[in-house]
Backbone as ProteinMPNN parsed JSONL, in Angstrom:
{"seq_chain_A": "MGASEVRMDSDEQADHALSGGADEGGPSLADLVDVPMLQSMMDDFYVLTHIPMSLVDIDGGVVLGAG", "coords_chain_A": {"N_chain_A": [[20.791, -1.718, -19.233], [22.037, -2.18, -16.02], [24.618, -4.198, -14.416], [23.776, -5.02, -11.907], [21.033, -4.914, -11.992], [17.921, -6.584, -12.266], [15.858, -8.165, -14.556], [12.352, -8.558, -14.726], [9.907, -10.92, -15.756], [6.509, -10.752, -17.076], [4.831, -12.329, -15.427], [6.306, -12.475, -13.05], [6.33, -9.762, -12.406], [3.609, -9.337, -11.897], [3.236, -11.03, -9.663], [4.939, -9.73, -7.882], [3.651, -7.245, -7.64], [1.189, -8.059, -6.539], [2.025, -9.053, -4.123], [2.502, -6.875, -2.65], [4.66, -5.412, -3.385], [6.624, -4.059, -2.048], [9.245, -3.897, 0.383], [9.168, -5.303, 3.715], [7.986, -3.02, 6.131], [7.677, -0.912, 4.458], [5.949, 1.895, 2.924], [2.554, 2.378, 3.934], [-0.758, 1.921, 2.512], [-2.378, 4.006, 3.387], [-0.456, 5.929, 3.785], [0.129, 6.66, 1.239], [-2.062, 7.747, -0.05], [-4.332, 10.551, -0.059], [-6.08, 10.541, 2.567], [-8.204, 12.037, 4.01], [-9.263, 13.639, 1.885], [-10.034, 11.704, -0.012], [-11.859, 10.262, 1.537], [-13.861, 12.18, 1.848], [-14.699, 12.433, -0.817], [-15.694, 9.831, -1.23], [-17.763, 9.788, 0.64], [-19.462, 11.784, -0.42], [-20.077, 10.582, -2.886], [-21.438, 8.345, -1.96], [-23.706, 9.558, -0.826], [-24.963, 10.451, -3.146], [-25.384, 8.046, -4.612], [-25.983, 5.918, -2.935], [-24.421, 3.649, -2.706], [-22.492, 1.516, -0.931], [-18.999, 1.498, -0.074], [-15.497, 0.652, 0.216], [-12.017, 1.182, 0.944], [-9.434, -0.972, 0.927], [-6.456, -2.164, 2.385], [-3.529, -4.119, 1.455], [-3.237, -5.982, 3.436], [-5.753, -6.44, 4.285], [-6.88, -4.594, 5.912], [-9.196, -2.018, 6.594], [-8.94, 1.035, 5.119], [-10.444, 3.298, 4.593], [-13.944, 4.084, 4.383], [-17.374, 4.174, 3.189], [-20.836, 4.352, 3.793]], "CA_chain_A": [[20.536, -2.29, -17.933], [23.271, -2.401, -15.294], [24.906, -5.569, -13.996], [23.065, -5.367, -10.68], [19.595, -4.867, -12.236], [17.313, -7.845, -12.664], [14.658, -7.964, -15.363], [11.281, -9.468, -14.361], [8.905, -11.126, -16.797], [5.199, -10.232, -16.665], [4.324, -13.115, -14.292], [7.037, -12.038, -11.856], [5.86, -8.422, -12.087], [2.283, -9.479, -11.29], [3.434, -11.577, -8.318], [5.546, -8.671, -7.074], [2.613, -6.254, -7.36], [0.188, -8.641, -5.654], [2.601, -9.283, -2.799], [2.688, -5.588, -2.007], [5.66, -4.707, -4.162], [7.559, -3.312, -1.202], [9.82, -4.65, 1.486], [8.522, -5.085, 5.011], [8.286, -1.704, 6.674], [7.469, 0.095, 3.424], [4.806, 2.768, 3.189], [1.221, 1.778, 3.892], [-1.657, 2.569, 1.562], [-2.804, 5.272, 3.989], [0.634, 6.891, 3.608], [0.255, 7.005, -0.17], [-3.248, 8.465, -0.538], [-4.844, 11.641, 0.767], [-7.236, 9.893, 3.183], [-9.347, 12.933, 4.231], [-9.855, 14.043, 0.612], [-10.686, 10.539, -0.595], [-13.025, 9.964, 2.377], [-14.877, 13.157, 1.494], [-15.225, 12.048, -2.131], [-16.483, 8.619, -1.066], [-18.989, 10.172, 1.347], [-20.316, 12.48, -1.386], [-20.543, 9.594, -3.851], [-22.44, 7.529, -1.279], [-24.933, 10.359, -0.708], [-25.602, 10.481, -4.46], [-25.703, 6.741, -5.199], [-26.307, 4.94, -1.886], [-23.607, 2.455, -2.917], [-21.414, 1.473, 0.051], [-17.694, 1.132, -0.619], [-14.37, 0.805, 1.135], [-10.668, 1.042, 0.405], [-8.812, -1.961, 1.796], [-5.04, -2.347, 2.075], [-3.159, -5.472, 1.06], [-3.372, -6.856, 4.605], [-7.163, -6.583, 4.579], [-7.319, -3.509, 6.802], [-10.003, -0.971, 5.953], [-8.291, 2.346, 5.196], [-11.577, 4.21, 4.71], [-15.17, 3.511, 3.83], [-18.604, 4.992, 3.225], [-22.054, 3.548, 3.644]], "C_chain_A": [[21.864, -2.602, -17.271], [23.418, -3.84, -14.834], [24.109, -5.979, -12.765], [21.544, -5.369, -10.854], [19.094, -6.226, -12.716], [16.033, -7.542, -13.415], [13.622, -9.008, -14.962], [10.359, -9.662, -15.554], [7.543, -10.718, -16.244], [4.603, -11.008, -15.497], [5.005, -12.7, -12.993], [6.603, -10.643, -11.437], [4.505, -8.482, -11.408], [2.402, -10.019, -9.872], [3.995, -10.521, -7.379], [4.501, -7.627, -6.688], [1.591, -6.796, -6.375], [0.725, -8.889, -4.253], [2.863, -7.974, -2.067], [3.749, -4.76, -2.693], [6.675, -3.94, -3.343], [8.103, -4.236, -0.133], [9.016, -4.41, 2.746], [8.932, -3.712, 5.54], [8.15, -0.593, 5.649], [6.251, 0.938, 3.763], [3.486, 1.995, 3.112], [0.379, 2.513, 2.86], [-2.107, 3.927, 2.088], [-1.716, 6.351, 3.876], [0.682, 7.423, 2.178], [-0.927, 7.775, -0.732], [-3.633, 9.564, 0.437], [-6.163, 11.16, 1.375], [-8.397, 10.86, 3.42], [-10.043, 13.354, 2.927], [-10.623, 12.891, -0.011], [-11.922, 10.138, 0.211], [-14.172, 10.911, 2.045], [-15.523, 12.819, 0.151], [-16.118, 10.814, -2.022], [-17.798, 8.914, -0.35], [-19.969, 10.859, 0.392], [-20.895, 11.509, -2.411], [-21.622, 8.71, -3.23], [-23.769, 8.275, -1.147], [-25.691, 10.366, -2.039], [-26.133, 9.118, -4.905], [-26.226, 5.71, -4.214], [-25.616, 3.601, -2.127], [-22.483, 2.468, -1.873], [-20.105, 1.019, -0.599], [-16.638, 1.284, 0.454], [-13.074, 0.673, 0.359], [-9.919, 0.185, 1.408], [-7.353, -2.119, 1.395], [-4.747, -3.828, 1.816], [-3.256, -6.477, 2.206], [-4.829, -7.06, 5.01], [-7.699, -5.539, 5.543], [-8.082, -2.457, 6.041], [-9.33, 0.374, 6.191], [-9.356, 3.424, 5.35], [-12.787, 3.573, 4.069], [-16.332, 4.477, 3.951], [-19.778, 4.043, 3.045], [-22.293, 2.633, 4.727]], "O_chain_A": [[22.732, -3.222, -17.887], [22.458, -4.61, -14.86], [23.798, -7.158, -12.594], [20.831, -5.789, -9.943], [19.768, -6.92, -13.477], [15.212, -6.748, -12.956], [13.939, -10.193, -14.861], [10.057, -8.714, -16.279], [7.433, -10.376, -15.067], [3.932, -10.415, -14.652], [4.353, -12.587, -11.955], [6.513, -10.358, -10.242], [4.267, -7.756, -10.443], [1.736, -9.518, -8.967], [3.583, -10.424, -6.223], [4.467, -7.174, -5.544], [1.165, -6.078, -5.47], [-0.046, -8.929, -3.295], [3.401, -7.987, -0.959], [3.741, -3.533, -2.595], [7.511, -3.233, -3.906], [7.48, -5.241, 0.209], [8.271, -3.435, 2.842], [10.085, -3.302, 5.408], [8.477, 0.557, 5.942], [5.598, 0.712, 4.782], [3.34, 1.071, 2.311], [0.749, 3.59, 2.392], [-2.206, 4.889, 1.327], [-2.021, 7.544, 3.872], [1.213, 8.506, 1.932], [-0.809, 8.397, -1.788], [-3.295, 9.506, 1.619], [-7.229, 11.342, 0.787], [-9.52, 10.52, 3.05], [-11.272, 13.416, 2.872], [-11.742, 13.077, -0.487], [-12.925, 9.72, -0.366], [-15.326, 10.489, 1.97], [-16.741, 12.908, 0.0], [-17.176, 10.755, -2.647], [-18.834, 8.348, -0.699], [-21.162, 10.554, 0.395], [-22.071, 11.603, -2.763], [-22.604, 8.366, -3.889], [-24.834, 7.687, -1.334], [-26.92, 10.294, -2.055], [-27.205, 9.035, -5.506], [-26.849, 4.729, -4.619], [-26.156, 2.547, -1.793], [-21.611, 3.336, -1.921], [-20.114, 0.248, -1.559], [-16.847, 1.951, 1.467], [-13.042, 0.121, -0.741], [-9.779, 0.547, 2.576], [-7.039, -2.201, 0.208], [-5.629, -4.677, 1.948], [-3.347, -7.682, 1.974], [-5.11, -7.774, 5.972], [-8.861, -5.604, 5.944], [-7.665, -2.043, 4.959], [-9.17, 0.801, 7.335], [-9.196, 4.354, 6.141], [-12.661, 2.623, 3.296], [-16.287, 5.453, 4.7], [-19.731, 3.085, 2.273], [-23.286, 1.905, 4.712]]}, "name": "protein", "num_of_chains": 1, "seq": "MGASEVRMDSDEQADHALSGGADEGGPSLADLVDVPMLQSMMDDFYVLTHIPMSLVDIDGGVVLGAG"}
């Protein structure tokens, strides 16, 4: 580990992940997933199961949904 690297314990890692894990202006969830492909899969799953679902980003915005 280099002098400038900081080691996080498991609690700090969890807090970092729950806070978004990225600096302001980082990529959004919609930037990281293939939204049209995932929407199609969710639509097909809804047709089969009639279970509504959504994918929500860390800010509470709905990225996609079915049902």
